[in-house]
Structures are given as C-alpha cells and as structure tokens.
C-alpha positions in Angstrom: 96.2 101.8 93.6 98.6 98.9 93.6 102.2 99.2 94.8 103.4 98.6 91.3 101.2 101.5 90.0 102.4 103.7 92.9 106.0 103.0 92.0 105.3 103.8 88.3 103.6 107.1 89.2 106.4 108.1 91.6 109.1 107.2 89.1 107.4 109.3 86.4 107.2 112.3 88.8 110.8 111.7 89.7 112.0 111.9 86.1 110.2 115.2 85.7 111.5 116.6 89.0 115.0 115.4 89.8 114.9 116.9 93.3 112.0 114.6 94.1 114.0 111.7 92.8 116.8 112.5 95.3 114.2 112.8 98.1 112.5 109.5 97.2 115.9 107.7 97.0 116.7 109.1 100.5 113.4 107.8 101.9 113.9 104.4 100.2 117.4 104.1 101.7 116.1 105.0 105.2 113.4 102.3 105.0 115.8 99.5 103.8 116.1 96.2 105.7 119.3 95.9 107.7 121.7 93.4 106.2 119.8 93.5 102.9 123.0 92.8 100.9 123.3 89.4 102.6 119.9 88.0 101.7 118.1 87.4 98.3 116.9 89.3 96.4 119.8 91.6 97.3 117.7 94.7 97.0 117.4 97.3 99.7 113.7 96.8 100.4 112.0 97.4 103.8 110.7 94.4 105.8 107.1 93.5 105.0 106.1 93.6 108.7 107.4 97.2 108.9 105.5 98.3 105.8 102.4 96.7 107.1 102.8 98.4 110.5 103.4 101.8 108.8 100.3 101.4 106.7 98.2 100.4 109.7 99.3 103.3 111.8 98.9 105.8 108.9 95.7 104.5 107.2 94.2 102.0 109.6 94.7 99.1 107.2 97.9 97.1 107.0 97.2 96.2 103.4 96.7 99.8 102.3 98.7 101.4 99.5 99.5 105.1 100.2 98.4 107.7 97.7 101.3 109.0 95.6 100.8 112.6 96.9 101.3 111.3 100.5 104.6 109.6 99.6 105.7 112.6 97.7 104.8 115.0 100.6 106.7 112.8 103.0 109.8 112.6 100.7 109.9 116.4 100.3 109.6 116.7 104.1 112.5 114.3 104.6 114.5 116.2 102.0 114.0 119.5 103.9 114.9 118.0 107.2 117.9 115.9 106.3 121.4 117.2 107.0 
C-alpha cells in the first residue's frame, strides 16, 4: 500500500468514525516537525528521517508503509492514553 492509499483509507475510516478522526489528528500533531510553520510547504508533517526510522524500527524496512489497521490501533491507543 502506498502512503497516498493509506491516507485515503484512514480518511475514509475517520469520516465514518469521528472519534478515530480525533485520535488520528492527535497522532499527526504529535509527529509534526518542529518549526513547521516557518518552512515550505507550511504543513505540519513529520521529518522524513524520523518516519524512515519509525518504519525501520517497526517493520525492519525504512521504506515500509504501515498497514491501516496498525495506524488505527496506535491512534486509538494514543487517544486512550492522552490527558
């Protein structure tokens, strides 16, 4: 699955389940690059090196794309453990 497809799948699930949408937004905000507002494209995206490291430590391949169910499970976990 590509990152674009993963985003589409998660967005579709988030529309169906608003609580998941909140949890996914929370995760996205946690992963944002510091100072994102001062550099183009002015979108709170994580640094590529960080994403590659996370994929390597989770899946053994820095170019892996996580399954939607893994991202959803992590987002729900973050939602339960955020204060």
